[in-house]
C-alpha positions in Angstrom: 39.0 17.4 62.7 37.8 14.8 65.2 36.3 17.6 67.2 34.4 18.9 64.2 32.8 15.4 63.7 31.9 15.1 67.4 30.2 18.6 67.3 28.2 17.8 64.2 27.2 14.2 64.9 23.5 14.8 64.2 24.2 16.6 60.9 26.5 13.8 59.7 24.0 11.1 60.8 21.3 12.9 58.7 23.6 13.1 55.7 24.5 9.3 56.0 20.8 8.5 56.3 19.9 10.7 53.3 22.6 9.0 51.1 21.5 5.6 52.3 17.9 6.5 51.4 18.9 7.7 47.9 20.9 4.5 47.3 18.0 2.3 48.4 15.6 4.3 46.3 17.7 3.9 43.2 18.4 0.3 43.8 15.0 -0.9 45.0 12.4 1.4 43.6 13.8 2.3 40.3 15.4 -1.1 39.6 12.1 -2.9 40.2 9.9 -0.9 37.8 9.1 -2.6 34.6 10.5 -1.0 31.4 7.9 0.3 29.0 6.7 -2.4 26.6 8.1 -2.3 23.2 5.7 -1.2 20.5 5.1 -3.8 17.9 4.9 -2.7 14.3 1.9 -4.0 12.6 1.8 -4.3 8.9 -1.1 -4.7 6.6 -1.9 -4.4 2.9 -1.8 -0.6 2.9 1.7 -0.5 4.5 3.1 -2.5 1.6 1.9 0.1 -0.9 -1.0 1.1 -3.0 -0.3 -1.4 -5.8 -0.8 -4.4 -3.5 -4.0 -2.8 -2.2 -5.3 -2.2 -5.7 -4.5 -5.8 -6.8 -6.3 -7.2 -3.7 -9.3 -4.9 -4.4 -9.4 -6.2 -7.9 -9.4 -9.7 -6.7 -12.2 -9.0 -4.2 -14.3 -7.1 -6.8 -13.8 -9.7 -9.6 -17.0 -11.6 -10.4 -17.1 -15.2 -9.3 -16.4 -18.0 -11.8 -20.0 -19.2 -11.6 -21.2 -15.7 -12.8 -19.0 -15.9 -15.8 -20.2 -19.3 -17.0 -22.8 -19.2 -19.7 -24.7 -22.4 -20.2 -24.3 -24.2 -23.6 -27.2 -24.1 -26.0 -30.1 -26.3 -24.9 -29.3 -26.1 -21.2 -31.7 -23.9 -19.2 -30.7 -21.4 -16.6 -32.0 -23.9 -13.9 -29.5 -26.5 -15.0 -28.0 -28.9 -12.5 -24.6 -28.2 -11.0 -23.1 -31.1 -13.0 -24.2 -29.5 -16.3 -22.8 -26.2 -15.3 -19.5 -27.7 -14.3 -19.3 -29.7 -17.5 -20.0 -26.6 -19.6 -17.3 -24.7 -17.7 -14.8 -27.6 -18.2 -15.6 -27.7 -21.9 -15.0 -23.9 -22.1 -11.7 -24.2 -20.3 -10.5 -27.0 -22.7 -11.4 -24.8 -25.7 -9.6 -21.8 -24.2 -6.6 -23.8 -23.2 -6.1 -25.4 -26.6 -2.8 -24.3 -28.0 -2.8 -21.7 -30.7 -1.5 -22.7 -34.1 2.4 -22.7 -34.2 2.4 -20.0 -36.9 0.6 -17.5 -34.6 2.9 -18.1 -31.6 5.6 -15.5 -30.9 8.7 -15.9 -28.8 7.4 -14.3 -25.6 10.9 -14.7 -24.2 12.0 -11.6 -26.2 9.9 -9.4 -23.8 12.1 -8.1 -21.0 11.1 -9.7 -17.7 9.7 -12.9 -19.3 11.8 -15.9 -18.6 11.2 -19.6 -19.5 8.9 -20.2 -16.5 6.8 -17.1 -17.1 6.7 -17.9 -20.8 5.4 -21.4 -20.0 2.8 -19.9 -17.6 1.6 -17.4 -20.1 1.3 -20.1 -22.8 -0.8 -22.2 -20.4 -3.0 -19.2 -19.9 -3.5 -18.9 -23.7 -1.2 -16.0 -24.2 1.0 -16.8 -27.2 1.5 -13.7 -29.3 2.7 -10.1 -29.0 -0.6 -8.9 -30.4 -2.5 -10.4 -27.5 -0.4 -8.6 -24.9 -0.4 -5.4 -26.9 -4.2 -5.3 -26.8 -4.4 -5.8 -23.0 -6.3 -3.2 -21.0 -5.8 -2.5 -17.3 -8.6 -5.0 -16.5 -6.9 -7.7 -18.6 -3.6 -7.0 -16.8 -5.3 -7.3 -13.4 -7.0 -10.6 -14.5 -3.7 -12.1 -15.8 -1.8 -10.8 -12.7 -4.2 -12.7 -10.5 -3.2 -15.9 -12.3 0.6 -15.3 -12.3 1.2 -16.2 -8.7 4.7 -15.2 -7.6 5.1 -13.3 -10.9 2.2 -11.0 -10.2 2.9 -7.3 -10.9 5.5 -8.0 -13.6 3.3 -7.0 -16.5 3.0 -3.4 -15.3 6.5 -3.1 -13.7 8.3 -4.3 -16.9 5.8 -2.6 -19.2 4.9 -5.6 -21.3 2.1 -3.9 -23.2 4.5 -1.3 -24.7 7.2 -3.9 -25.4 4.6 -6.2 -27.1 3.3 -3.3 -29.3 6.8 -2.6 -30.6 7.6 -6.2 -31.1 4.2 -6.9 -32.8 4.9 -4.0 -35.3 8.4 -5.3 -35.9 9.9 -2.0 -34.8 13.1 -3.4 -33.3 14.9 -0.1 -33.6 12.4 1.7 -31.3 12.3 -1.4 -29.1 16.1 -1.4 -28.6 16.2 2.4 -28.1 13.6 2.1 -25.3 14.3 -1.3 -23.7 17.8 -2.3 -24.8 19.0 -5.1 -27.0 16.5 -7.7 -28.1 
């Protein structure tokens, strides 16, 4: 066997050099290359769903508060900013005035409306089932914009349909559709 090694020294040296080169290449060249950077996943409004995009579009397209203020009688359209603010404040006070106790319904009977949401709706002037039953999609979007963390609940929990049934006093249909009152 020793004779075979002595006869093929050049071939064996070539094989050893080839193995050494492959080991060096794997260790040095392949080990020093940077791994491909990880792709970051970017999210935006559209990746959260169409409902969020529609709500944001409704907020963007909504008219500004200054466009909604109508000056009180006797105040011209070129009124000073103080008069416009005073008129808007007076309007808000009138809108925020609590409804008579007889007209107020227990909004807590609507599924999805808890004590905090009930208080928030009352502060927005919503106190009866009839008001909610009459809401249009625009009204829902306007109220949603003011509900903060509760935004989207009116559509998700179907408040309008619940309020229609409760306003008509149809508890049997309400319980069949939404469960026990």
